[in-house]
N, C-alpha and C positions, 0 to 999 in steps of 0.2 A: 319281800318283806312281809315281815309277821302282820298279825291282826292288830297288837299293840302298837306296833310303829306306824302303820296306816291311821289308827284313831290319834297318835301323839301329832302326826304330820297335818291333820285334817284341825287340830287345836291352835297350829302355827298359823293358820291365814289371819290377817290383822283385823284386829278387833276395835272397835268405836265404841265409846263410852258414849249411850246415850239415855235419855228420859220420854221415851216414847209411849205411849198409851197403845194398848194392842188389845184387840177382841180377840178371843180364845174359845172355839167350840170344839170340845171333846165327846164325839159320837159315841163311844165308848162309854159314858157316863151319864150322858145327857146332860151335860153340864155347859154353861156359857159362862164366861170370867171375862172380865175386865182387869187388865193387869199393865204394869211398866215393865218395858224391857230395860235391862240395863247395859246392856253392850248389844253390839251388831257385828256380824261379819257377812261377806258375799256368800258365805254356807247358812248361816243361821243365828241365832240370836238366843241371849238369857234373858228368861222372865222372871221376874222377882214375885213368889207367889210363897207366903210364909208356909210353912210345913205342907209343902204338897203331897197329894196322895195320887200321883199317878204314876205308871209305870214306863220303864224304858220300852221302847217300842209301840206304844201308842201312837194313834195317827190325830191330830189335832188340825182343824180349820184356821185362819187367821186372817187379819184384817188390820191395818194400820193407817193412818193418815202421814202420808209423807210431805204434806205442805203445799199449799197452791191446788186444792181440791185435786190433790192427787193421791190415790189410794192403791195400795199395795194388797195384795189379796191371794191367799194360795194354799197349800197345806204342807205339813211341817210333821216330822218325826220327832217324838221325846228320846232323846239322845242321853241324857244324865239328869238324874233329879238328885240336889241334895237340898237342905234343911231351909236354905234361904230361896230355892226355886228350881226351874226347871232350862235345862239347855236344848232348845229344839234346833234341828238338822231340817234347811230346808227342802222340799221332795218335789215339790211344783209351785211354780211360782210364773205368771204370764210373763211375755217378753219386758212389758214397760215396767212391770213391778220388776222384776230383775234389774233392769237398767236403773232405776229409782235407788234400790237397796244399794247398788254399788257406788251410786252418787252419793248418798248418805253417807257411806263408809270414807270413801274419798275426802269429801268435805269435812267430816270430823276429825280425821286422821291429818289434815294438813294443817286444821283449827289447834292441833294440838291437845 
């Protein structure tokens, strides 16, 4: 399978629309942002940042509240940069965090 085919296949994972506030820390530019995720899947999320100045490949530490005092935190890689925001690919989420992301996606998709 060609690299582009792999990229397209990853993008086919079900995405659920969300409005989650996410804290992002970019070590490469010593920047902390608070922004909103527009959608999430089990492999990543899209974060709305108008006119982002980030580059594909940058590593970011992320943290967001998954409800009822459940916090998801981990690291991600900037996989896509467009005018309206950045696509993040999860690199490392702890076990409970990964399960919370899976739960959020299932619940949001079931709700339509």
